[in-house]
C-alpha positions as CSV (number, residue, x, y, z in Angstrom):
1,M,5.8,30.3,-2.7
2,E,4.7,28.2,-0.2
3,K,7.2,27.5,2.2
4,T,7.5,24.0,4.6
5,V,9.6,23.6,7.5
6,V,10.9,19.7,7.3
7,N,13.1,18.0,10.1
8,L,16.4,16.6,8.5
9,S,15.2,13.3,10.5
10,Q,11.9,13.4,8.2
11,L,13.9,13.9,5.3
12,R,15.9,11.0,5.9
13,Q,13.5,8.4,7.0
14,K,12.0,9.4,3.3
15,G,15.3,8.4,2.0
16,V,15.3,11.0,-0.8
17,W,15.3,14.8,-1.0
18,N,11.9,15.4,-2.0
19,F,9.6,18.2,-0.3
20,Q,6.1,17.1,-2.1
21,P,5.3,14.9,0.9
22,Y,5.3,17.9,3.5
23,S,3.8,20.1,1.4
24,Q,0.5,22.3,3.2
25,V,-1.5,20.4,0.0
26,V,-1.0,17.2,0.6
27,T,-1.3,17.6,4.2
28,G,-4.8,19.1,3.5
29,A,-5.2,15.9,1.6
30,M,-4.1,13.5,4.8
31,A,-6.6,15.6,6.5
32,Q,-9.4,14.8,4.4
33,L,-8.3,11.5,4.5
34,E,-8.3,11.1,8.1
35,K,-12.1,12.8,8.5
36,S,-13.7,10.4,5.3
37,P,-16.9,9.0,6.6
38,F,-15.9,6.0,4.6
39,P,-13.3,3.6,4.7
40,V,-9.6,4.3,3.2
41,V,-8.0,1.7,1.4
42,K,-4.9,1.1,-0.1
43,L,-5.3,1.0,-4.5
44,G,-3.6,-2.4,-4.2
45,T,-6.6,-4.1,-2.3
46,L,-8.3,-3.0,-5.3
47,L,-6.8,-4.4,-8.3
48,L,-7.0,-7.9,-9.4
49,E,-4.5,-9.9,-8.4
50,G,-2.0,-10.2,-11.6
51,T,-3.6,-7.8,-13.5
52,T,-1.3,-4.9,-13.1
53,K,0.9,-4.1,-15.5
54,R,3.3,-1.6,-17.0
55,G,3.9,-1.4,-20.9
56,Y,7.0,-2.2,-22.8
57,S,9.5,-0.3,-24.3
58,V,8.3,-0.6,-28.2
59,T,8.3,1.9,-31.0
60,G,5.1,1.8,-33.2
61,V,4.6,3.4,-36.7
62,E,1.9,5.6,-38.3
63,N,-0.1,3.3,-39.4
64,V,-3.7,3.6,-39.3
65,D,-4.5,0.3,-40.6
66,G,-2.5,-0.8,-37.3
67,I,-3.3,-1.6,-33.3
68,P,-3.3,1.2,-31.5
69,L,-0.2,2.1,-29.1
70,L,-1.5,4.5,-26.2
71,S,1.1,6.5,-24.6
72,T,0.7,9.7,-21.8
73,R,-0.2,12.4,-24.3
74,N,-3.4,9.7,-25.1
75,I,-4.7,9.9,-21.8
76,S,-6.6,13.2,-20.1
77,A,-9.4,13.8,-17.1
78,P,-11.9,13.8,-19.8
79,G,-10.9,11.0,-21.7
80,I,-8.9,8.9,-23.9
81,N,-7.7,10.1,-27.3
82,L,-6.1,9.4,-30.5
83,N,-3.8,12.1,-31.1
84,H,-0.7,11.5,-32.7
85,V,-0.8,7.7,-31.5
86,R,1.2,5.3,-33.1
87,Y,0.4,1.8,-34.1
88,L,1.4,-1.9,-33.7
89,T,1.3,-4.5,-36.5
90,P,-1.4,-7.4,-35.4
91,D,1.1,-9.5,-34.9
92,E,3.3,-7.4,-32.9
93,H,-0.3,-6.9,-30.5
94,K,-0.5,-10.4,-30.1
95,K,3.0,-11.1,-29.3
96,L,2.5,-8.3,-26.3
97,E,-0.5,-9.9,-24.8
98,A,0.4,-8.7,-21.1
99,T,0.2,-5.1,-22.1
100,Q,-3.2,-5.3,-24.3
101,V,-6.3,-3.1,-23.2
102,H,-9.6,-4.4,-22.7
103,T,-12.9,-2.4,-22.2
104,G,-13.1,-1.3,-18.8
105,D,-9.6,-1.0,-17.6
106,V,-8.1,1.9,-15.9
107,L,-5.0,3.5,-17.7
108,V,-3.2,5.9,-15.2
109,S,0.3,8.1,-16.6
110,L,3.5,7.3,-14.6
111,I,5.2,10.2,-16.3
112,M,4.7,13.9,-17.2
113,R,1.5,14.4,-15.0
114,P,1.8,11.2,-13.0
115,G,-1.7,9.9,-11.9
116,I,-3.9,11.2,-14.4
117,A,-5.8,8.2,-15.1
118,A,-9.1,7.4,-17.7
119,V,-10.8,4.6,-18.6
120,Y,-10.5,2.8,-22.0
121,E,-14.4,2.6,-23.0
122,S,-13.9,1.4,-26.4
123,D,-14.1,-2.4,-27.7
124,Q,-11.5,-2.2,-30.3
125,P,-7.7,-3.7,-28.8
126,A,-4.8,-1.6,-28.0
127,N,-1.7,-1.8,-26.3
128,I,-0.2,0.4,-23.4
129,D,3.6,2.2,-23.9
130,T,6.2,2.2,-21.1
131,H,4.8,5.3,-20.1
132,L,1.2,4.3,-19.2
133,A,0.0,1.6,-16.5
134,R,-2.8,-0.5,-16.9
135,L,-5.6,-1.3,-13.8
136,R,-8.0,-4.1,-13.4
137,L,-10.4,-3.5,-10.7
138,T,-12.4,-6.0,-8.4
139,N,-15.6,-6.0,-7.9
140,K,-15.3,-3.0,-5.0
141,I,-15.0,0.0,-6.9
142,D,-16.3,1.4,-9.9
143,S,-13.6,2.2,-12.6
144,A,-15.7,5.3,-13.2
145,Y,-15.1,6.4,-9.5
146,L,-11.0,5.5,-9.4
147,V,-10.4,8.0,-12.6
148,F,-12.5,10.4,-10.7
149,Y,-11.1,9.9,-7.6
150,L,-7.2,9.8,-9.2
151,N,-7.9,13.2,-10.8
152,S,-9.3,15.1,-7.9
153,D,-7.3,17.2,-5.9
154,V,-7.2,15.0,-3.1
155,G,-5.8,12.3,-5.6
156,Q,-3.2,14.2,-7.3
157,A,-1.8,16.1,-3.9
158,L,-1.4,12.5,-2.7
159,I,0.2,11.2,-6.1
160,H,2.5,13.9,-6.2
161,S,3.4,13.2,-2.8
162,L,5.0,9.5,-3.7
163,S,6.1,10.7,-7.0
164,T,9.9,10.7,-7.3
165,G,12.1,12.6,-9.5
166,S,12.8,16.4,-9.4
167,V,13.0,17.2,-12.9
168,Q,10.9,14.7,-14.6
169,P,8.1,13.6,-11.8
170,M,7.4,9.7,-11.9
171,L,5.0,7.6,-10.2
172,T,6.2,3.8,-9.8
173,I,3.5,0.9,-9.9
174,T,4.6,0.3,-6.2
175,A,3.6,3.6,-5.4
176,L,0.6,3.3,-7.3
177,N,-0.7,0.2,-5.5
178,D,0.2,2.1,-1.8
179,L,-2.3,4.7,-2.7
180,P,-4.7,5.5,0.0
181,V,-8.5,5.3,-1.8
182,I,-11.4,6.6,-0.1
183,L,-13.7,4.0,-0.6
184,P,-17.6,4.7,-0.5
185,S,-20.0,1.8,-1.5
186,L,-20.7,1.0,-5.2
187,A,-24.1,2.8,-4.5
188,E,-22.6,6.0,-3.3
189,Q,-19.8,5.7,-6.0
190,K,-22.1,5.5,-9.0
191,Q,-24.1,8.8,-7.0
192,I,-21.1,10.5,-7.1
193,I,-20.2,10.0,-10.6
194,A,-23.6,10.9,-11.8
195,E,-23.4,14.1,-10.0
196,A,-20.2,15.3,-10.9
197,Q,-20.9,14.2,-14.9
198,R,-24.0,16.4,-13.8
199,L,-22.1,19.2,-12.7
200,T,-19.1,18.9,-15.8
201,Q,-22.6,19.0,-18.5
202,E,-23.6,22.0,-17.0
203,A,-20.1,23.8,-16.6
204,G,-20.0,23.3,-20.3
205,Q,-23.0,24.2,-21.1
206,L,-22.2,27.5,-19.2
207,S,-18.8,27.9,-20.9
208,K,-20.2,27.7,-24.3
209,A,-23.3,30.5,-23.5
210,A,-20.0,32.4,-22.1
211,Q,-18.4,32.1,-25.6
212,E,-21.5,32.9,-27.3
213,R,-22.2,36.0,-25.0
214,R,-18.3,37.1,-25.9
215,T,-19.3,36.7,-29.8
216,E,-22.3,38.9,-29.4
217,A,-20.6,41.4,-27.5
218,Q,-17.1,41.9,-29.9
219,K,-20.0,42.4,-32.9
220,L,-21.8,44.7,-31.2
221,L,-18.4,46.9,-30.9
222,G,-17.6,46.2,-34.6
223,K,-20.8,47.7,-35.6
224,L,-20.4,50.5,-33.2
225,F,-17.4,51.7,-34.7
226,Q,-18.6,51.1,-38.1
227,E,-20.9,53.8,-37.0
228,A,-18.9,56.0,-36.4
229,V,-17.0,55.7,-39.1
């Protein structure tokens, strides 16, 4: 278990009894920011003004003919899924214009797994509930790069340091806007994403090959046991 010694004055300055900002993981992430060859800016400076929204507290229904109401369970690092999703009527969707989701929006979980993000890539309408935030970006940052950064070890460490609550960690919109982001040029962002996708695909292929080998091994053992009998 990690041990961290923190001065009482630091805790008082923070304003909450939260040891996350002083952990070794966060210290390491901050060191990476300081060593970064790229500029480090606050996330809020990369968002289109007035477009950052948190969803409303509404309850959808189990009606597959409606408009999806996305929640934290629909957001994961691999992307957005529609598992166990609830739906709004078209009229409700229109009334909740401020929480409508468009293609290219970045959706961020605010509770349970604060900071986990995904790009909304569908051209179908949708809304978000109160546990998600919708980000619309300026042309300074690629949406796939931002999601990759938020879901990375560095991004998650920094997000956890800004989260509040002990039993149920929560990330506020204000804290999200204050998150430090390493910002390469757009060309370099796209190169990073291309390489990350290549490695992810390669890892998937290796995992599939490993599973096939395990299946072959089990069949071989079964055959040997049968022959022994």
